[in-house]
BAKOL-20990 format. One line per 2 residues: number of its first residue (from 1); their letters; for each residue x negated, y, z negated of N, C-alpha, C, O. Coordinates in pm, whole numbers. Layout:
BEGIN
NUM> A> X,Y,Z,X,Y,Z,X,Y,Z,X,Y,Z | ...;
This chain:
BEGIN
1> XX> -9154,-16190,-7430,-9283,-16144,-7476,-9391,-16233,-7414,-9378,-16355,-7413 | -9495,-16172,-7364,-9600,-16249,-7298,-9708,-16292,-7397,-9717,-16239,-7508;
3> XX> -9788,-16387,-7356,-9899,-16435,-7438,-9998,-16322,-7464,-10052,-16310,-7574 | -10022,-16238,-7362,-10114,-16125,-7381,-10062,-16029,-7487,-10140,-15976,-7566;
5> XX> -9931,-16006,-7489,-9874,-15918,-7592,-9891,-15978,-7731,-9919,-15907,-7827 | -9873,-16111,-7742,-9892,-16178,-7871,-10037,-16169,-7914,-10066,-16147,-8031;
7> XX> -10130,-16186,-7819,-10273,-16172,-7851,-10302,-16032,-7907,-10375,-16017,-8004 | -10244,-15932,-7844,-10267,-15794,-7889,-10208,-15772,-8028,-10265,-15698,-8108;
9> XX> -10095,-15835,-8057,-10037,-15825,-8192,-10131,-15889,-8295,-10148,-15836,-8405 | -10191,-16002,-8259,-10287,-16067,-8349,-10406,-15974,-8373,-10449,-15956,-8487;
11> XX> -10457,-15914,-8265,-10570,-15821,-8277,-10532,-15700,-8359,-10611,-15654,-8442 | -10411,-15647,-8339,-10364,-15532,-8416,-10359,-15565,-8565,-10403,-15485,-8648;
13> XX> -10307,-15683,-8599,-10300,-15723,-8740,-10441,-15739,-8798,-10465,-15701,-8913 | -10532,-15795,-8722,-10669,-15815,-8768,-10742,-15682,-8785,-10806,-15658,-8886;
15> XX> -10731,-15596,-8683,-10802,-15468,-8685,-10753,-15374,-8795,-10833,-15303,-8857 | -10623,-15373,-8820,-10568,-15280,-8919,-10569,-15337,-9059,-10559,-15263,-9157;
17> XX> -10581,-15470,-9071,-10583,-15532,-9203,-10446,-15540,-9267,-10437,-15564,-9388 | -10339,-15521,-9191,-10206,-15529,-9250,-10173,-15673,-9286,-10226,-15767,-9225;
19> XX> -10088,-15691,-9385,-10055,-15825,-9433,-9952,-15893,-9346,-9958,-16015,-9328 | -9856,-15817,-9291,-9750,-15878,-9211,-9703,-15781,-9105,-9694,-15660,-9129;
21> XX> -9672,-15834,-8988,-9625,-15754,-8876,-9513,-15831,-8808,-9527,-15950,-8780 | -9401,-15764,-8781,-9290,-15828,-8712,-9243,-15737,-8600,-9221,-15617,-8621;
23> XX> -9227,-15794,-8481,-9181,-15718,-8364,-9068,-15797,-8301,-9077,-15919,-8285 | -8959,-15728,-8266,-8848,-15794,-8199,-8821,-15722,-8068,-8812,-15600,-8062;
25> XX> -8807,-15803,-7963,-8774,-15749,-7832,-8664,-15838,-7775,-8689,-15951,-7734 | -8541,-15787,-7774,-8428,-15867,-7729,-8409,-15985,-7821,-8398,-15968,-7942;
27> XX> -8405,-16106,-7765,-8387,-16228,-7844,-8518,-16284,-7897,-8517,-16378,-7976 | -8631,-16228,-7855,-8762,-16276,-7898,-8807,-16201,-8022,-8795,-16078,-8030;
29> XX> -8860,-16275,-8118,-8912,-16213,-8239,-9045,-16278,-8273,-9057,-16401,-8273 | -9145,-16196,-8303,-9277,-16246,-8341,-9310,-16189,-8478,-9299,-16069,-8502;
31> XX> -9350,-16278,-8569,-9394,-16235,-8703,-9534,-16289,-8725,-9558,-16409,-8709 | -9626,-16201,-8761,-9764,-16239,-8789,-9788,-16211,-8936,-9769,-16099,-8983;
33> XX> -9830,-16314,-9008,-9857,-16302,-9151,-10001,-16341,-9178,-10044,-16449,-9139 | -10076,-16254,-9245,-10215,-16285,-9280,-10216,-16353,-9415,-10143,-16313,-9506;
35> XX> -10298,-16456,-9429,-10304,-16532,-9553,-10426,-16489,-9635,-10539,-16492,-9586 | -10403,-16449,-9759,-10510,-16417,-9855,-10621,-16333,-9799,-10595,-16232,-9733;
37> XX> -10745,-16373,-9825,-10862,-16297,-9779,-10911,-16349,-9645,-10997,-16286,-9582 | -10859,-16462,-9601,-10903,-16520,-9473,-10847,-16438,-9359,-10748,-16366,-9375;
39> XX> -10910,-16449,-9243,-10864,-16374,-9127,-10764,-16454,-9044,-10723,-16409,-8937 | -10724,-16570,-9094,-10630,-16653,-9018,-10489,-16596,-9029,-10451,-16538,-9131;
41> XX> -10412,-16613,-8922,-10275,-16565,-8921,-10181,-16679,-8886,-10217,-16773,-8815 | -10060,-16668,-8937,-9954,-16759,-8898,-9860,-16679,-8811,-9818,-16570,-8848;
43> XX> -9828,-16733,-8697,-9739,-16662,-8606,-9615,-16746,-8587,-9623,-16866,-8559 | -9501,-16683,-8603,-9375,-16752,-8584,-9303,-16683,-8469,-9278,-16562,-8474;
45> XX> -9270,-16757,-8367,-9200,-16702,-8252,-9065,-16769,-8245,-9056,-16888,-8216 | -8959,-16692,-8272,-8824,-16746,-8268,-8755,-16697,-8143,-8757,-16578,-8113;
47> XX> -8694,-16789,-8070,-8626,-16751,-7948,-8493,-16824,-7945,-8488,-16946,-7960 | -8386,-16748,-7924,-8255,-16809,-7917,-8240,-16877,-7782,-8292,-16828,-7681;
49> XX> -8168,-16989,-7779,-8151,-17062,-7654,-8028,-17018,-7577,-8002,-17069,-7468 | -7951,-16926,-7631,-7833,-16878,-7560,-7851,-16729,-7534,-7918,-16660,-7611;
51> XX> -7790,-16677,-7426,-7808,-16535,-7392,-7739,-16444,-7492,-7633,-16478,-7546 | -7798,-16330,-7517,-7740,-16232,-7608,-7626,-16161,-7536,-7630,-16144,-7414;
53> XX> -7523,-16120,-7612,-7413,-16047,-7548,-7462,-15914,-7494,-7552,-15852,-7551 | -7401,-15869,-7383,-7444,-15746,-7321,-7348,-15628,-7338,-7371,-15524,-7276;
55> XX> -7242,-15638,-7418,-7155,-15521,-7435,-7230,-15406,-7502,-7341,-15423,-7553 | -7166,-15289,-7500,-7229,-15170,-7556,-7248,-15179,-7707,-7335,-15110,-7761;
57> XX> -7171,-15262,-7776,-7180,-15271,-7922,-7318,-15315,-7973,-7366,-15255,-8069 | -7386,-15416,-7914,-7516,-15457,-7966,-7627,-15354,-7947,-7730,-15363,-8013;
59> XX> -7609,-15257,-7858,-7714,-15160,-7832,-7763,-15089,-7958,-7885,-15074,-7973 | -7677,-15045,-8051,-7729,-14981,-8171,-7813,-15076,-8257,-7905,-15032,-8325;
61> XX> -7782,-15206,-8255,-7859,-15302,-8334,-8000,-15316,-8279,-8094,-15333,-8356 | -8016,-15310,-8149,-8149,-15325,-8090,-8222,-15193,-8079,-8340,-15190,-8041;
63> XX> -8156,-15082,-8110,-8219,-14951,-8098,-8344,-14936,-8184,-8440,-14876,-8136 | -8350,-14987,-8309,-8473,-14971,-8387,-8592,-15047,-8329,-8706,-15006,-8350;
65> XX> -8569,-15156,-8257,-8680,-15237,-8205,-8771,-15162,-8107,-8892,-15184,-8113 | -8721,-15076,-8018,-8812,-15012,-7924,-8919,-14924,-7988,-9021,-14899,-7924;
67> XX> -8900,-14879,-8108,-9000,-14792,-8171,-9137,-14860,-8180,-9235,-14799,-8136 | -9150,-14985,-8235,-9282,-15046,-8240,-9331,-15096,-8104,-9452,-15109,-8085;
69> XX> -9243,-15123,-8011,-9283,-15182,-7884,-9375,-15090,-7803,-9474,-15140,-7750 | -9347,-14958,-7789,-9440,-14876,-7713,-9582,-14879,-7768,-9678,-14876,-7691;
71> XX> -9597,-14886,-7900,-9731,-14893,-7958,-9800,-15022,-7914,-9919,-15021,-7883 | -9726,-15132,-7911,-9784,-15260,-7870,-9818,-15254,-7722,-9925,-15300,-7682;
73> XX> -9729,-15198,-7639,-9758,-15191,-7496,-9878,-15102,-7468,-9956,-15130,-7377 | -9894,-14996,-7544,-10009,-14909,-7525,-10137,-14984,-7560,-10239,-14967,-7494;
75> XX> -10133,-15067,-7664,-10249,-15144,-7704,-10279,-15256,-7605,-10394,-15298,-7592 | -10178,-15306,-7533,-10199,-15420,-7445,-10285,-15386,-7324,-10317,-15476,-7246;
77> XX> -10322,-15261,-7307,-10410,-15224,-7197,-10553,-15270,-7221,-10633,-15278,-7127 | -10588,-15301,-7347,-10723,-15350,-7378,-10740,-15490,-7321,-10641,-15564,-7311;
79> XX> -10862,-15530,-7283,-10883,-15665,-7232,-10864,-15769,-7342,-10894,-15742,-7459 | -10814,-15887,-7306,-10794,-15995,-7401,-10929,-16051,-7444,-11028,-16040,-7372;
81> XX> -10932,-16111,-7563,-11053,-16170,-7617,-11091,-16294,-7536,-11014,-16390,-7535 | -11206,-16294,-7467,-11243,-16408,-7383,-11279,-16534,-7461,-11280,-16643,-7403;
83> XX> -11309,-16522,-7591,-11343,-16641,-7669,-11219,-16709,-7727,-11231,-16814,-7790 | -11101,-16651,-7707,-10977,-16708,-7758,-10913,-16793,-7648,-10879,-16743,-7541;
85> XX> -10898,-16923,-7675,-10842,-17016,-7579,-10704,-17059,-7629,-10688,-17097,-7745 | -10604,-17052,-7540,-10470,-17094,-7576,-10450,-17240,-7536,-10476,-17278,-7422;
87> XX> -10404,-17321,-7632,-10368,-17459,-7603,-10220,-17456,-7567,-10137,-17417,-7649 | -10188,-17496,-7444,-10051,-17486,-7395,-9986,-17623,-7385,-10053,-17725,-7367;
89> XX> -9854,-17623,-7396,-9778,-17747,-7386,-9778,-17798,-7242,-9742,-17723,-7150 | -9817,-17923,-7221,-9815,-17978,-7086,-9676,-18029,-7043,-9655,-18065,-6928;
91> XX> -9582,-18031,-7139,-9448,-18083,-7112,-9344,-18006,-7193,-9377,-17931,-7284 | -9219,-18027,-7156,-9106,-17973,-7232,-9072,-18075,-7341,-9068,-18195,-7314;
93> XX> -9048,-18028,-7462,-9013,-18120,-7569,-9003,-18050,-7702,-8979,-17930,-7709 | -9021,-18126,-7810,-9015,-18075,-7946,-9153,-18084,-8010,-9216,-18190,-8007;
95> XX> -9199,-17973,-8068,-9332,-17964,-8130,-9329,-18021,-8271,-9241,-17986,-8350 | -9423,-18109,-8302,-9440,-18159,-8438,-9587,-18142,-8478,-9677,-18184,-8405;
97> XX> -9610,-18081,-8594,-9746,-18054,-8638,-9812,-18173,-8708,-9933,-18174,-8727 | -9734,-18274,-8745,-9789,-18390,-8815,-9736,-18519,-8757,-9643,-18517,-8675;
99> XX> -9794,-18633,-8798,-9754,-18762,-8743,-9616,-18809,-8786,-9554,-18891,-8719 | -9567,-18757,-8901,-9434,-18795,-8949,-9383,-18686,-9042,-9461,-18604,-9090;
101> XX> -9251,-18684,-9067,-9198,-18581,-9159,-9263,-18593,-9297,-9273,-18702,-9352 | -9305,-18482,-9350,-9368,-18479,-9482,-9517,-18507,-9482,-9583,-18487,-9584;
103> XX> -9571,-18554,-9370,-9715,-18583,-9361,-9792,-18452,-9339,-9737,-18352,-9293 | -9919,-18455,-9374,-10004,-18338,-9353,-10017,-18309,-9203,-10016,-18402,-9123;
105> XX> -10028,-18181,-9166,-10044,-18148,-9023,-10177,-18202,-8970,-10272,-18222,-9045 | -10181,-18225,-8839,-10304,-18273,-8776,-10417,-18172,-8794,-10531,-18210,-8822;
107> XX> -10387,-18042,-8778,-10486,-17936,-8796,-10424,-17819,-8870,-10302,-17800,-8868 | -10509,-17742,-8935,-10466,-17622,-9007,-10540,-17502,-8949,-10646,-17516,-8889;
109> XX> -10482,-17385,-8968,-10547,-17262,-8924,-10680,-17249,-8998,-10687,-17267,-9119 | -10786,-17218,-8923,-10920,-17206,-8980,-11002,-17332,-8969,-11122,-17330,-8997;
111> XX> -10942,-17441,-8928,-11012,-17570,-8917,-11088,-17578,-8785,-11041,-17529,-8681 | -11207,-17639,-8790,-11288,-17660,-8669,-11239,-17786,-8599,-11212,-17887,-8664;
113> XX> -11227,-17778,-8465,-11183,-17893,-8386,-11286,-17924,-8277,-11360,-17836,-8233 | -11288,-18048,-8236,-11377,-18096,-8129,-11289,-18152,-8017,-11173,-18185,-8042;
115> XX> -11341,-18163,-7895,-11262,-18222,-7787,-11212,-18362,-7827,-11288,-18443,-7881 | -11085,-18388,-7799,-11026,-18517,-7833,-10952,-18517,-7966,-10876,-18611,-7993;
117> XX> -10971,-18415,-8048,-10901,-18407,-8177,-10752,-18381,-8152,-10717,-18289,-8079 | -10665,-18462,-8213,-10521,-18444,-8198,-10478,-18317,-8272,-10508,-18301,-8390;
119> XX> -10410,-18228,-8201,-10363,-18102,-8259,-10218,-18110,-8303,-10180,-18052,-8404 | -10135,-18183,-8225,-9993,-18191,-8253,-9932,-18302,-8169,-10001,-18370,-8092;
121> XX> -9802,-18319,-8185,-9727,-18414,-8103,-9614,-18336,-8037,-9550,-18252,-8100 | -9589,-18365,-7910,-9472,-18313,-7841,-9384,-18434,-7809,-9423,-18524,-7735;
123> XX> -9264,-18434,-7868,-9168,-18541,-7839,-9088,-18502,-7716,-9028,-18395,-7711 | -9089,-18591,-7617,-9014,-18567,-7495,-8950,-18698,-7451,-9020,-18797,-7431;
125> XX> -8821,-18699,-7438,-8746,-18818,-7396,-8780,-18939,-7483,-8805,-19048,-7433 | -8781,-18918,-7613,-8807,-19023,-7714,-8949,-19077,-7712,-8978,-19178,-7775;
127> XX> -9039,-19010,-7638,-9180,-19050,-7637,-9261,-18947,-7715,-9239,-18826,-7700 | -9354,-18994,-7797,-9440,-18905,-7875,-9571,-18887,-7800,-9648,-18982,-7784;
129> XX> -9597,-18765,-7753,-9716,-18734,-7674,-9814,-18655,-7758,-9784,-18543,-7800 | -9931,-18712,-7783,-10033,-18642,-7862,-10101,-18538,-7774,-10142,-18566,-7662;
131> XX> -10112,-18416,-7828,-10180,-18307,-7758,-10317,-18293,-7825,-10326,-18269,-7945 | -10422,-18306,-7745,-10558,-18304,-7797,-10631,-18176,-7760,-10599,-18112,-7659;
133> XX> -10729,-18139,-7841,-10814,-18024,-7811,-10901,-18058,-7691,-10950,-18171,-7678 | -10918,-17962,-7602,-11002,-17984,-7485,-11140,-17920,-7502,-11232,-17951,-7427;
135> XX> -11153,-17829,-7601,-11280,-17761,-7625,-11309,-17757,-7775,-11219,-17777,-7857 | -11434,-17732,-7809,-11472,-17714,-7949,-11436,-17573,-7991,-11445,-17479,-7912;
137> XX> -11396,-17558,-8116,-11364,-17425,-8164,-11299,-17428,-8301,-11293,-17532,-8367 | -11250,-17312,-8341,-11182,-17296,-8470,-11039,-17254,-8441,-11016,-17162,-8363;
139> XX> -10944,-17322,-8504,-10803,-17289,-8485,-10777,-17153,-8549,-10785,-17139,-8671 | -10746,-17053,-8466,-10719,-16917,-8513,-10575,-16900,-8557,-10547,-16834,-8658;
141> XX> -10482,-16959,-8482,-10341,-16945,-8518,-10258,-17057,-8457,-10291,-17114,-8353 | -10148,-17085,-8525,-10048,-17180,-8477,-9934,-17094,-8425,-9881,-17011,-8499;
143> XX> -9895,-17111,-8300,-9799,-17022,-8237,-9656,-17077,-8233,-9565,-17010,-8183 | -9636,-17198,-8286,-9504,-17261,-8281,-9472,-17321,-8418,-9561,-17373,-8487;
145> XX> -9346,-17314,-8457,-9303,-17373,-8584,-9277,-17522,-8566,-9240,-17567,-8457 | -9295,-17599,-8673,-9271,-17742,-8671,-9124,-17769,-8637,-9034,-17708,-8695;
147> XX> -9100,-17860,-8544,-8965,-17896,-8505,-8903,-17805,-8399,-8788,-17825,-8360 | -8978,-17706,-8354,-8925,-17610,-8255,-8937,-17666,-8114,-9038,-17729,-8081;
149> XX> -8835,-17645,-8030,-8847,-17685,-7889,-8951,-17599,-7819,-8964,-17480,-7847 | -9026,-17660,-7728,-9127,-17587,-7650,-9106,-17612,-7502,-9052,-17715,-7461;
151> XX> -9148,-17516,-7423,-9137,-17523,-7278,-9273,-17561,-7218,-9376,-17552,-7284 | -9271,-17603,-7093,-9394,-17630,-7021,-9476,-17502,-7013,-9424,-17396,-6977;
153> XX> -9604,-17509,-7047,-9693,-17394,-7039,-9686,-17300,-7158,-9759,-17201,-7160 | -9602,-17328,-7256,-9591,-17241,-7374,-9713,-17261,-7463,-9757,-17373,-7486;
155> XX> -9768,-17150,-7513,-9887,-17156,-7599,-9850,-17217,-7735,-9752,-17176,-7797 | -9929,-17315,-7778,-9906,-17383,-7906,-10004,-17337,-8012,-9966,-17313,-8127;
157> XX> -10131,-17324,-7974,-10238,-17285,-8066,-10331,-17188,-7997,-10345,-17189,-7874 | -10395,-17102,-8077,-10503,-17018,-8028,-10630,-17071,-8094,-10638,-17078,-8217;
159> XX> -10729,-17107,-8013,-10855,-17163,-8063,-10968,-17072,-8019,-10981,-17040,-7901 | -11052,-17031,-8115,-11168,-16948,-8083,-11285,-17041,-8052,-11328,-17119,-8136;
161> XX> -11335,-17031,-7930,-11447,-17115,-7886,-11572,-17081,-7966,-11599,-16964,-7994 | -11647,-17184,-8004,-11773,-17163,-8077,-11887,-17230,-8005,-12001,-17224,-8050;
């Protein structure tokens, strides 16, 4: 699933006012949950690190998933929101939302950030690398779960420029 497709899912959830949306394509699954009356969403992207089996037996299990996908692909023709900036991982490692287990996260959805504000930590080769905001804005969504492995260039946060 591409970042543009995830953006369109966020827009779809916002535009329709639905409380929760889940889409699965192969081993990728995206769930968008809207919180209360706020327009902020939590996005959980789960990806298995091993390949899915390709025999004919799994085909019926994945058959229900294509139904929502064409609707998303049809919507993805719209231009992406230019005020939405994706904060991407500069390294491969493990995403941590707070300075230590049980501590409050560095930022929350809906919070205003300034350049230099620490957003998260990426642990790579036993080193803790602080990821900072590069622009001013409001955190629209967190795209990675705490403790999840991340790849180089993977989107971590969506920030709306202000």
